[in-house]
MARKE-151378 format. One record per residue (C-alpha): residue number from 1; residue in three letters; y, z, x. Coordinates in Angstrom, 1 decimal. Example, Ala and Ser with C-alpha at 12.3 -4.5 7.8 and 13.67 -1.06 7.14 Angstrom:
<sites>
(site 1,'Ala',(-4.5,7.8,12.3))
(site 2,'Ser',(-1.1,7.1,13.7))
</sites>
This chain:
<sites>
(site 1,'Unk',(-11.2,12.9,-13.8))
(site 2,'Unk',(-13.4,14.3,-11.1))
(site 3,'Unk',(-12.4,13.4,-7.5))
(site 4,'Unk',(-8.8,12.6,-6.9))
(site 5,'Unk',(-8.1,8.9,-6.2))
(site 6,'Unk',(-6.9,8.4,-2.6))
(site 7,'Unk',(-3.7,6.3,-1.9))
(site 8,'Unk',(-2.8,5.2,1.6))
(site 9,'Unk',(1.0,4.7,2.0))
(site 10,'Unk',(1.5,2.4,4.9))
(site 11,'Unk',(5.2,2.8,5.5))
(site 12,'Unk',(7.3,3.4,8.6))
(site 13,'Unk',(10.3,4.8,6.9))
(site 14,'Unk',(9.7,8.5,6.8))
(site 15,'Unk',(12.0,9.1,3.9))
(site 16,'Unk',(10.4,6.5,1.7))
(site 17,'Unk',(6.8,7.6,2.6))
(site 18,'Unk',(7.6,11.1,2.0))
(site 19,'Unk',(9.4,10.3,-1.5))
(site 20,'Unk',(6.4,8.2,-2.6))
(site 21,'Unk',(3.9,10.7,-1.1))
(site 22,'Unk',(5.5,13.4,-3.2))
(site 23,'Unk',(5.6,11.4,-6.3))
(site 24,'Unk',(2.0,10.3,-6.0))
(site 25,'Unk',(0.8,13.8,-5.3))
(site 26,'Unk',(2.6,15.0,-8.4))
(site 27,'Unk',(0.9,12.2,-10.4))
(site 28,'Unk',(-2.4,13.7,-9.2))
(site 29,'Unk',(-3.4,11.4,-6.3))
(site 30,'Unk',(-4.5,12.4,-2.8))
(site 31,'Unk',(-2.1,10.8,-0.4))
(site 32,'Unk',(-2.5,9.4,3.1))
(site 33,'Unk',(0.4,8.2,5.2))
(site 34,'Unk',(0.4,5.8,8.0))
(site 35,'Unk',(3.6,5.0,9.9))
(site 36,'Unk',(2.5,1.8,11.6))
(site 37,'Unk',(0.2,-1.1,11.0))
(site 38,'Unk',(-2.3,0.0,13.7))
(site 39,'Unk',(-2.6,3.5,12.2))
(site 40,'Unk',(-2.9,2.0,8.7))
(site 41,'Unk',(-5.8,-0.2,9.7))
(site 42,'Unk',(-7.6,2.8,11.4))
(site 43,'Unk',(-7.0,5.1,8.4))
(site 44,'Unk',(-8.3,2.4,5.9))
(site 45,'Unk',(-11.4,2.0,7.9))
(site 46,'Unk',(-12.0,5.8,8.2))
(site 47,'Unk',(-10.8,7.1,4.8))
(site 48,'Unk',(-11.6,4.1,2.4))
(site 49,'Unk',(-8.7,4.8,0.2))
(site 50,'Unk',(-8.9,3.7,-3.5))
(site 51,'Unk',(-5.6,1.8,-3.2))
(site 52,'Unk',(-3.2,0.8,-0.4))
(site 53,'Unk',(0.5,0.8,-0.8))
(site 54,'Unk',(1.6,-1.6,2.0))
(site 55,'Unk',(5.0,-2.1,3.6))
(site 56,'Unk',(5.4,-5.5,5.4))
(site 57,'Unk',(7.8,-4.5,8.1))
(site 58,'Unk',(6.2,-2.0,10.4))
(site 59,'Unk',(5.9,-1.3,14.1))
(site 60,'Unk',(2.8,-2.3,16.0))
(site 61,'Unk',(1.5,-4.6,13.5))
(site 62,'Unk',(3.1,-6.0,10.4))
(site 63,'Unk',(1.8,-5.6,6.8))
(site 64,'Unk',(0.8,-9.2,6.5))
(site 65,'Unk',(-1.5,-8.8,9.5))
(site 66,'Unk',(-2.9,-5.6,8.2))
(site 67,'Unk',(-3.5,-7.4,4.9))
(site 68,'Unk',(-5.4,-10.3,6.5))
(site 69,'Unk',(-7.5,-7.9,8.4))
(site 70,'Unk',(-8.5,-5.9,5.5))
(site 71,'Unk',(-9.3,-9.0,3.4))
(site 72,'Unk',(-11.6,-10.3,6.2))
(site 73,'Unk',(-13.6,-7.2,6.4))
(site 74,'Unk',(-16.4,-7.0,3.9))
(site 75,'Unk',(-16.3,-3.2,3.6))
(site 76,'Unk',(-12.6,-3.1,2.9))
(site 77,'Unk',(-11.7,-6.3,1.1))
(site 78,'Unk',(-12.3,-4.8,-2.4))
(site 79,'Unk',(-9.6,-2.2,-2.0))
(site 80,'Unk',(-6.5,-3.2,-4.0))
(site 81,'Unk',(-3.5,-3.7,-1.9))
(site 82,'Unk',(0.0,-3.3,-3.5))
(site 83,'Unk',(2.9,-4.6,-1.3))
(site 84,'Unk',(5.9,-2.5,-1.6))
(site 85,'Unk',(8.6,-4.1,0.6))
(site 86,'Unk',(12.2,-4.9,1.0))
(site 87,'Unk',(11.4,-8.6,1.7))
(site 88,'Unk',(12.1,-10.0,-1.7))
(site 89,'Unk',(12.1,-13.8,-0.8))
(site 90,'Unk',(9.7,-16.0,-2.8))
(site 91,'Unk',(7.8,-17.3,0.3))
(site 92,'Unk',(7.1,-13.7,1.3))
(site 93,'Unk',(6.0,-12.7,-2.2))
(site 94,'Unk',(3.8,-16.0,-2.2))
(site 95,'Unk',(2.3,-15.2,1.1))
(site 96,'Unk',(1.5,-11.6,0.1))
(site 97,'Unk',(-0.3,-12.8,-2.9))
(site 98,'Unk',(-2.1,-15.7,-1.1))
(site 99,'Unk',(-3.4,-13.1,1.3))
(site 100,'Unk',(-4.9,-11.0,-1.4))
(site 101,'Unk',(-2.4,-8.4,-2.5))
(site 102,'Unk',(-2.9,-7.5,-6.2))
(site 103,'Unk',(0.9,-7.4,-6.6))
(site 104,'Unk',(4.1,-7.5,-4.8))
(site 105,'Unk',(6.9,-5.0,-5.6))
(site 106,'Unk',(10.3,-5.2,-3.9))
(site 107,'Unk',(11.5,-1.6,-3.3))
(site 108,'Unk',(14.9,-1.9,-4.8))
(site 109,'Unk',(13.5,-3.3,-8.1))
(site 110,'Unk',(11.2,-0.5,-8.8))
(site 111,'Unk',(11.7,3.2,-9.6))
(site 112,'Unk',(9.1,5.7,-8.4))
(site 113,'Unk',(7.7,6.1,-12.0))
(site 114,'Unk',(7.4,2.2,-12.3))
(site 115,'Unk',(5.4,2.1,-8.9))
(site 116,'Unk',(3.2,4.9,-10.1))
(site 117,'Unk',(2.6,3.2,-13.4))
(site 118,'Unk',(1.8,0.0,-11.3))
(site 119,'Unk',(-0.7,2.0,-9.2))
(site 120,'Unk',(-2.4,3.4,-12.1))
(site 121,'Unk',(-2.9,0.0,-13.7))
(site 122,'Unk',(-4.2,-1.4,-10.6))
(site 123,'Unk',(-6.8,1.4,-10.5))
(site 124,'Unk',(-8.0,1.2,-14.0))
</sites>
């Protein structure tokens, strides 16, 4: 593989974003971290990541709004978005998928290695 694939982690919990960041770097990815929805949107526009790992509950702008805006933008809508959230209710999952997320992972159900496997399969 030539260039490292870039993953943007949009997550306001510093512990979680650091843990996933470290895991993804060890798996060979370049990692970008945004701690709120507004920063996430700016970074997505500037850095054009290969995949976005998106939390839903964030300050400034929630993940659903970020996802809506990405999917409306012709330059960004092709970027796969993987929702990683503690919201595990069916309506949230359905809404995430309807808005264009490639998948919806509930944080408590997935180990780091499973999330990384999911990311790799989304990027293939």
